[in-house]
N, C-alpha and C positions, 0 to 999 in steps of 0.2 A: 698833247693831250691825248693823239692815239694812242701812244705807247704806255699812257697811265690809265686810259681806259682798258687796253687790251692787258694789262697787268692784273687790273682788280677782277676784271673777268675769268682771267687764269685762276685767282685765286679764289674765287665762289666756285669755280668749277671744281677746283682741287678739293675744297670744302665737303662740296656735295659730295662729292667721290667718295671721301673718305667715310662722311656720315653712312654711306651706303653698305660701304665696306663692312663699316663696325657694325651695323644692324643685321647685315647678313652672317656676320659672325656670331652677333649675340643670340639671333634666332635661328643659327644653324640651318640658313634657306638651302645652302649646297646640300647639305646632307639629305634634308629632306624630299630636296628636288631628284636626287640620286635613288634616292627610297622609292619615291611614285613613279612605279615601272607598270606593266600590263599585269605581271605576274603576281605584283602586291596588290593592285587593284582587284584582282580575282580573289585573292584570298581575302580581302577586306568584305567584299560582297559574298564571299561564302560564310564567312564569319559571321555577319550580320543575319543571313538566312537562318545560318543554324542556331543563333541565340535565339530568333524569334519560333525554331519548330522547337526547341528546347522549352521556350517561355509559354508556348501551348500545351508542350506535355505538363509541364510544371502545374499550369493552373487547372487542367483538367485531373490530374493526380489530386492537386488541393481539395478540389471539389468534391471528389469521391470521396476521398478518405475524411470530409468532413463530415459528407452526408451519413455514412455508414458508421464512422466511430462514434456519433451521437447516438445512436441506439445502444451501444454498449457502454461509452465511458462517461464519465463528466465532463463538463464544459471546461474544466482547468486543463484535465488531463488531454483534453483532444486539441488546446490549444500548444501544450508542450510537444505533443505528436506534429502539429503543422510547423512548429519552430525548426525542428530535427528536419523537418523536410527540406524548408526553406535553404537551411544552411548546407545541407548536403546538395541543393540545387547550384548555388553560389560558387562552392568548390569545384562540382563539375563543370562548369560554364568557362569559370577562370581556367582549367585544365586544358579545356578545349581549346580557346583561344591561344594560350601558350605554344600548345603543341602545332596550333596550325600556322603559326608564323616561324615555325622551327625550332623554338626554345625548348632546350635540352632540360628535361624535368628531373634527370638524375640527382643532382646535387640537391635540388629541393626535396625529392623522397628521402635521400640518406638524411639530411635536417629532420625532415619530418619525423623521421623513424627514430633518430635519436631522442627528439623532444618527447615522442611518444612514450617511449621507454621511461625517461625522466619523471614525465606527469603520472605514468603508471605507478611508477612508486611512490610518489608523492600523495598521490589522491588515489591509492589502492581501496580505502573503506568508501570513499564515494562513488569510484567505480563500481564497485562492489553492490552496492546499495542500487545504483543506478540500473544494473542488468538485472537486478532483484524484482525492482520496481516494474520493469516490464514484462515480467513474467506475474506478478501481482496483478497488474493491468488484465493481461491477457487470460488468466486462469478465472477471472469473475468470482473468486470464493468469498468476496466481502463487498458491501455498497455503504455508501455514507447513511447513518443511524443503525446500524447492524451491532449487536452487541457483542462482543469478540474476547478472547482470554489469550495471552501469548505469554509465555513463559514466566508464569504467573501473575501477569498485569492485565486487567480486565477493564472494560468501559465501551462506552458509543463512540463510534466512528464520525470524526468531524470533517476528516478530509483524507484522500488516498492520492498521494504525491507521487512523482518519479523517485525520491529518495527516502522518503519515510512516510508511516501512518500515524496522524492524529488522533487521539482518543480523548473523553473524558471520563473520568472515573465516576462512580457511584456518590463519592464525596466533592464532585465537581472540581477535581484538579486535570490539569492538562497534561499528558502524557504523550511525548513523541515515541514512537516506535520505527528503528530504523528498517527499511525493507529486507536487509539481509537476515534480520533476526526473524522476520516473519517465514521468510524462505527456508531457513536452516532449523528450526522450531516447530512444534506442536501449535497447529493454530486451532481455537475452538471458535466456532460461530454459531452463537445461540439464536440467531435471527434468520438462519438458514430455511428452517421448516416452521409449518405453522403450528405444530404440536411439538407438546415436550413430555417426557415422562417424568413422575416423581416418584422415589421409594422411599417410604418411611418403615425404618426398622425398629421395633421394639421387642422387648424380654418380658416371659411369663414366668410365673411360679413353677417348679416341677411339679408340683400336685396340681395344678391347673389340666383341667380338662382340654385338650389340645383342640379337638372337633369342635367344641362350644366356643371355643376363643377363634377358632377361624370364621366360623359362623358369626360373630361378632363383628370380626375384622370386616366382613363382607357385607356388612351396613354402612361402613362408613362413609362410600360415595354418596348413599340417598341424603345423608347430611351436608353434601358439600355442593354447592350448585354450580361451582365452577368444572367439576370433574366431568368428562365426556363418558357417558354410559349409553348412547346410542349407537355407537359403531364398533362392528363387531372386531376391528384389528386394535382398538383401543379401549377395549373392556377392560374393568378393574380385575385385580387378581388378589387373593391373599393364601398364604401358604406359610408352613414352618421352613426355618433355615437349619441353623446347627446348634447343637445343646452348648451352652455357656458355662463359664465356673458359677454363676450364679442363678441362671434362669435359660429356658430355652428360647431361640430367638426366632421370631417372627416376621413377617414383612406384609406389607400391603402396597399394591403398585397400581396405580392412576396415571391417567393422562389428562392434560388441559392442554388449552390453548397457551402459546408461548408468554403472551401478554397478561395469563392471569396465572404466571406462575407463582410468585410470591402468595397472592390472596389463596391459591390451593395449598399452599405448604402449610399456612396456619391453619386453614379450616380442617385438614387432614390430621393433625396434632391435636388439635382442640375435641373434634369427632372421636378418635381413638380413646382418648383420656375419659371421655365423659362415656361411653358406651361400656368400658371395661370396667369403672366404678359403679354403672347400674348393673352390671352382671355379677359383680363380685370378683372381678378378676384382677389379682395382685400383680404389679410390676416391679420386679425386685430391685433393691438399691442396698450399696453397701451402706453400712450402719458401723459404729465405732463407740464404744463403750470405755469409759475411763474410769478407774476405781481406785482411790488412795486407801489403803489401808490403815497405816500410822504415819508418824513424823519420821519413824527409823527404819521404813523400808520402801524399797523403790516401786513407784505406781506399777500397776499390771494393768496392760491395754489387751482389751479382747475386742476382736475383729469378727463382725458375724455378719452374714450376707442374708 
């Protein structure tokens, strides 16, 4: 009985020993025990303190950027900037921790460089638009609601993003304009200033008394309620331009608020025609007379101005 009991105890002991050995091997207890040294503990504590310091700096920078950027940019663009700051923070923290434990980042930097070159070639258009978007946001040449024209496309801005600007045209069509186009071409923003100038060109017969015609044109602003007449810098003007093929060119220049531009254009045109008709001043235009002599001859065409 004693021998059997001793034999069973030895078996149980061997089994437990095997289980412990297997668990240590599976969990790498020996490696972890050898790794836990005073030097490594100091690195861990230093890393935790460093991460906490970086976290405080990140939170303060995030709060400062959010507070200042909201005065300049829209909420969507502010969130995009904050995301970029967050990703940069994560990358810096990861690099700090790896270098703290003596991990060589040379291979990682090499792989990142190769990947960056490959991604640059694959997404060079998007990168170009992204960089251009940063310039667009910082230049502050446009805002949501402004009416702009870029490369023949005009419309009211719906959104200004990091990659593109979205506008809706006068016929209510959505158009996406890449930011690189905005940077590389001429941008017209019709909403930047409060006042706009309008030049109305018209011709008169060569037999017309030009001084009389100018005096008539000077009466045009009085018939247009939206024309500015009480500011010296925006005073209306009327003058002769250049002789043309069928008449002498004249112009009347007026200023109005940008919100009244279309109404002003219509009012000026109606006022000029009305005043010219009342004053007996003719606006020349091309006329064509066609005469058929007989069936056997070619029709003659006389063009009169």
